[in-house]
C-alpha positions in Angstrom: 99.1 123.5 56.7 99.8 124.4 60.1 102.0 122.2 62.1 99.6 121.3 64.8 97.4 118.1 64.0 93.6 118.8 64.5 90.3 116.8 64.4 90.0 117.8 60.5 93.3 116.5 59.5 92.3 113.4 61.1 88.6 112.9 59.5 90.1 113.7 55.9 92.6 110.4 56.8 89.2 108.6 57.2 88.9 108.4 60.9 85.3 107.9 62.1 83.6 111.0 63.7 83.8 109.3 67.2 85.8 109.3 70.3 88.7 107.6 68.3 89.3 111.6 67.4 89.5 112.8 70.8 91.8 109.7 72.0 94.1 110.0 68.8 94.7 113.7 69.4 95.2 113.3 72.9 98.0 110.9 72.4 99.5 112.8 69.2 99.5 116.1 70.9 101.1 114.4 74.2 104.0 112.0 72.5 103.8 113.2 68.8 104.3 116.9 69.0 108.1 117.1 68.5 107.8 114.8 65.3 106.9 116.3 61.6 103.1 116.8 60.9 103.4 114.9 57.7 105.0 111.9 59.4 102.8 111.4 62.5 99.5 111.7 59.9 101.3 109.2 58.1 101.6 106.8 61.0 97.9 107.6 61.9 96.9 106.6 58.4 98.6 103.2 58.7 96.8 102.7 62.3 93.8 103.4 60.7 94.2 101.0 58.2 95.6 98.3 60.2 94.3 98.9 63.6 94.8 94.9 64.6 98.7 95.1 64.4 99.0 98.3 66.5 97.0 96.6 69.3 99.1 96.9 72.6 101.6 99.4 71.3 102.3 101.8 73.7 101.7 104.9 71.9 99.4 104.0 69.3 97.8 101.1 71.0 95.0 103.0 72.7 94.0 104.6 69.4 93.8 101.3 67.3 91.6 99.7 70.4 89.3 102.5 69.9 89.0 102.0 66.3 88.8 98.3 66.7 86.1 98.4 69.7 84.6 102.0 69.5 83.5 103.7 72.8 80.3 105.5 72.6 80.6 108.3 74.6 77.7 109.3 76.8 77.3 110.7 80.3 77.3 107.9 83.0 74.2 108.5 85.6 74.7 107.9 89.3 72.4 105.4 90.8 69.7 106.7 93.0 71.0 104.5 96.0 74.4 103.9 97.7 75.9 100.7 97.6 76.4 99.1 100.9 78.9 100.7 103.1 80.4 101.4 106.7 81.7 104.5 108.3 84.0 104.3 111.6 83.9 107.1 114.1 81.5 108.7 111.7 80.5 111.8 114.4 84.7 112.8 114.1 84.6 112.9 110.6 84.1 116.0 108.6 81.2 116.0 106.5 83.3 116.9 103.3 85.0 113.6 103.3 81.6 111.6 104.2 79.9 113.4 101.1 82.6 112.0 99.0 82.3 109.0 100.0 78.1 109.1 99.6 79.0 110.2 95.9 81.3 107.5 95.1 78.6 104.6 96.7 76.3 105.7 93.5 78.7 105.5 90.9 77.4 102.6 88.3 80.4 100.4 88.8 80.5 100.6 92.8 80.2 97.6 94.9 80.8 98.3 98.7 82.4 100.9 100.6 83.9 102.2 103.6 85.5 105.0 105.4 88.3 104.9 108.2 88.3 106.6 111.3 90.7 109.2 110.4 89.1 109.5 107.1 89.3 113.5 105.6 88.4 115.0 102.1 90.9 114.9 99.5 90.3 114.5 95.5 87.8 112.0 94.2 87.5 109.5 96.9 88.3 110.6 100.5 91.5 110.0 102.4 90.8 107.1 104.3 88.5 105.8 102.0 87.7 102.1 100.9 85.8 101.4 97.6 85.1 98.2 95.7 84.4 98.4 92.2 83.3 96.0 89.1 85.5 95.5 86.4 87.3 99.0 87.0 90.0 101.1 88.6 90.0 104.5 89.6 93.1 106.6 89.4 91.8 109.1 91.9 90.6 106.3 93.8 94.1 105.2 94.5 95.1 108.9 94.5 98.8 110.9 93.4 100.4 108.7 96.1 100.6 105.6 94.3 102.0 103.1 96.4 102.6 105.2 99.6 103.7 102.6 102.2 104.7 102.1 105.8 108.1 99.6 106.5 109.3 98.2 109.8 112.6 96.4 110.4 113.8 94.8 113.6 117.1 94.1 114.5 118.9 91.6 116.5 119.8 94.3 118.9 118.4 95.6 122.1 116.0 98.5 122.5 119.2 99.9 124.7 121.3 100.2 121.6 119.9 103.6 120.8 121.0 105.1 124.6 124.0 107.8 123.8 123.7 106.8 120.3 120.9 109.4 119.5 123.6 111.8 117.4 125.1 109.0 115.8 121.8 107.5 114.5 120.7 111.2 113.4 123.7 111.3 111.0 122.9 108.2 109.7 119.3 109.4 108.6 120.8 112.1 107.1 123.4 110.4 105.1 120.8 108.0 103.5 117.4 109.3 103.5 116.0 112.7 101.4 112.8 114.4 101.9 110.9 116.9 99.9 110.1 118.0 96.2 113.8 118.8 95.2 115.9 117.0 97.3 118.2 113.7 95.7 121.3 111.8 96.8 124.7 113.0 95.1 125.3 109.2 94.1 122.1 108.0 92.0 120.6 105.0 93.3 120.4 102.1 90.4 118.3 99.0 90.4 117.1 96.1 88.0 113.6 97.8 88.3 114.5 100.5 86.2 115.7 98.4 83.1 112.0 97.0 83.1 109.9 97.2 79.9 107.7 99.5 81.1 110.0 102.4 81.2 111.1 101.9 77.7 107.4 101.0 76.3 105.0 103.2 78.1 105.6 106.9 76.9 104.6 108.2 80.3 107.2 106.2 82.2 109.9 106.8 79.5 109.5 110.4 79.7 110.1 110.2 83.4 113.1 107.7 83.8 115.7 110.3 84.8 113.1 111.4 87.4 113.0 108.0 88.6 116.9 107.4 88.9 116.8 110.7 91.0 114.2 109.9 93.5 115.3 106.2 93.8 115.8 105.7 97.6 114.3 108.8 98.5 110.7 109.9 99.9 108.3 112.4 99.5 107.2 115.9 101.1 104.2 116.0 103.4 103.7 113.2 106.2 106.8 111.1 105.0 109.3 110.2 107.6 112.2 107.7 108.9 113.1 107.1 112.3 115.3 104.7 114.7 113.4 103.6 117.7 112.5 100.6 120.1 109.9 97.8 119.1 108.6 96.4 122.5 107.2 93.0 121.9 105.2 91.7 124.4 104.1 88.0 123.1 105.9 85.7 120.9 104.1 85.2 117.3 106.0 81.8 115.9 105.8 83.2 112.1 107.6 86.1 113.3 110.3 84.0 115.3 110.5 86.9 117.8 110.4 86.5 121.5 109.3 88.6 124.1 111.5 91.7 124.6 112.6 95.1 123.6 114.3 95.5 120.1 116.2 98.0 118.0 114.2 99.2 115.1 113.6 101.5 112.1 110.2 102.4 110.7 109.8 104.5 107.6 106.6 105.9 105.8 107.7 106.7 101.9 106.0 108.2 99.7 105.5 108.4 95.5 107.4 111.4 94.6 106.1 113.1 91.6 106.3 109.8 89.4 103.1 108.8 91.3 101.4 112.3 90.8 102.1 112.3 87.3 100.7 108.7 86.3 97.6 109.5 88.9 96.9 112.7 86.9 97.6 111.5 83.1 95.3 108.3 83.8 92.6 110.4 85.3 92.6 112.8 82.5 92.6 109.8 79.9 89.6 108.3 82.4 87.7 111.4 82.2 87.9 111.7 78.4 86.7 108.1 78.1 84.0 108.1 81.2 81.7 111.8 81.1 80.7 112.0 84.9 78.5 114.7 86.6 80.9 117.4 87.5 80.8 116.7 91.4 82.1 113.3 90.9 84.0 113.6 87.7 87.4 112.6 89.5 85.8 109.5 90.0 86.2 108.6 86.1 87.3 104.9 85.7 89.3 102.8 83.4 87.6 99.8 82.2 89.7 96.6 83.1 89.1 95.3 79.5 91.7 97.9 78.4 95.5 97.0 78.7 95.8 100.7 80.9 94.8 99.9 84.2 97.7 97.5 85.2 99.8 100.3 86.2 97.7 101.4 89.5 96.5 98.1 90.3 98.7 95.9 93.3 102.1 95.0 92.2 101.5 94.2 88.4 103.0 97.6 87.3 106.7 99.1 87.5 105.0 101.7 89.8 104.5 99.2 92.5 107.6 97.8 92.3 109.2 101.4 91.9 107.6 102.4 95.0 108.8 99.1 96.9 112.2 100.0 96.0 112.2 103.5 96.8 111.6 102.3 100.4 114.0 99.6 100.1 116.8 101.4 99.0 117.3 103.8 101.9 116.4 101.1 104.2 119.2 98.8 102.6 121.5 102.2 102.9 120.7 102.4 106.9 120.8 98.4 107.4 124.4 98.0 106.4 125.7 99.7 109.9 124.2 96.6 111.4 123.7 92.8 110.5 121.0 90.2 111.5 117.4 91.8 111.0 114.9 89.8 112.8 112.0 90.3 111.0 110.8 93.0 108.5 107.1 94.0 107.8 107.7 94.7 104.5 106.2 96.7 102.6 102.6 97.8 103.4 101.2 99.8 100.7 98.4 101.9 102.0 97.3 103.5 98.6 96.8 101.1 95.7 94.5 99.2 94.0 94.0 95.2 94.6 92.0 92.3 93.1 90.0 90.9 96.1 86.9 88.9 96.5 84.3 90.7 98.1 81.0 88.8 98.8 81.7 86.3 96.6 82.8 88.9 93.6 86.2 89.5 92.4 86.1 93.0 92.6 88.9 95.8 92.3 89.5 97.3 95.9 90.8 100.8 96.0 92.2 101.8 99.3 93.5 105.4 99.5 95.3 106.0 102.7 94.0 102.7 104.3 95.7 99.7 105.4 94.9 96.2 104.4 93.7 94.4 107.5 92.7 90.9 106.4 92.8 88.1 109.1 96.4 87.8 110.7 97.8 90.5 108.1 100.5 93.0 109.9 100.1 96.3 109.7 101.8 99.1 111.2 100.0 102.5 112.7 102.5 105.2 113.7 101.8 107.3 116.3 102.5 111.2 116.7 106.0 112.5 117.5 105.2 112.2 121.1 103.2 109.1 121.2 104.1 105.2 120.5 103.1 103.9 117.2 101.8 100.7 117.3 102.2 97.0 115.5 99.1 95.3 114.8 97.1 92.8 113.1 94.1 92.6 110.7 90.6 91.0 112.0 89.5 90.5 108.3 86.3 92.3 109.1 84.2 92.3 106.0 82.3 95.2 106.5 85.8 97.5 106.4 86.3 95.4 103.4 89.1 94.3 105.3 90.6 97.4 106.0 91.6 99.7 108.6 93.1 103.0 109.4 96.8 104.2 108.6 96.7 106.4 111.7 94.3 107.8 114.7 94.3 108.8 117.9 93.9 105.6 119.7 94.5 102.3 117.8 92.9 100.2 120.3 89.5 102.0 119.4 90.1 100.3 115.9 87.2 97.8 115.0 89.4 96.1 112.1 93.1 95.5 113.8 94.1 94.5 117.4 97.4 96.1 119.0 100.1 93.2 119.2 103.4 95.3 119.9 104.6 98.9 120.1 106.9 101.2 118.5 108.6 104.1 120.5 110.3 106.7 118.5 114.1 107.8 119.5 115.3 109.7 116.6 113.9 110.6 113.6 114.4 112.4 109.8 111.2 113.5 108.1 110.2 116.2 105.8 109.7 119.4 107.9 106.6 118.7 109.8 106.7 120.6 113.4 103.3 119.1 114.6 101.5 115.8 114.7 103.2 113.5 112.2 99.7 113.5 110.4 
């Protein structure tokens, strides 16, 4: 008998000849490949005989679920008509991005869609795309940069504080921020989030705990950055307790590092096995919310969302220890997550891939290029945009979903190596 478990081995145990075999093989080959074949088959037999006792188990739970509630594998057909949608700046957006949105609007689970003015093609849903779905989460509707976010902190210091301190501030950034695929801090950061049960129970996260320790307090590659600058406040908003003036501030855009990419790829593979779709939309396979596996991608229900918030917070805390009295923080603004929201009277999962939440009165940030100012904005709650706005664009004043309130002028920056427009 060979060392690798096959479908025939599971059939001999008594597994029904349906999708439960594919699911079992996927999990066994991924998480049990170092265990002896006889031991794994004995465990699989016990799951087969007592599936109810394994429901919710991190490794065997999905297999038990497939035995208790068999999923009939069938090719999902796309709708002939698209659900309602809105494209902003349509004439300036590449056709590939629009085509990706059009295809997503025909999914059986699609409810409503939108594409932001800075939209461009990606995997699955276009970057800048927003899609509301019924009882389903699409891993590649969120993308590989799960929880990517902006963060702004304004200090009780005048904007003139940066004058003559550019070298000092640059050194502070270099000491407390790390970018790229391999850079990590010499002294690992630590936080209670890494003690959460998800890192002990979910096999995928359990195998990445070392990576999580190394990457806490760092950012990713691509367009991520941290910068000191001047926040120009031109009006008083009571909830922010800031008077008009010019303030010293720090702005960051952090990514999910390899942790987010591994999660997205893993759950997309799982979704594609359970949700066959036509080839052109196969990366839009979804996970039913009736399963326990969707939460890692939705809002802050998972250690992933918390982890990304702390990736940013750890190095911001490191920077902020040089000063006191933070007046106000927009912290954090996630631009790549799925959210539970009510859309046209129906509870949906809203996927925002590189798009900013823009509910009425909700603060947001649109960074500028390396030479142009960024803007602090407030959402208008536009229903046509699914209460979303762009992450960045040439002129935020043209954005119909937001209004500009303040501006942020960059003075000292640390980024991952972009020598051109940050976006």
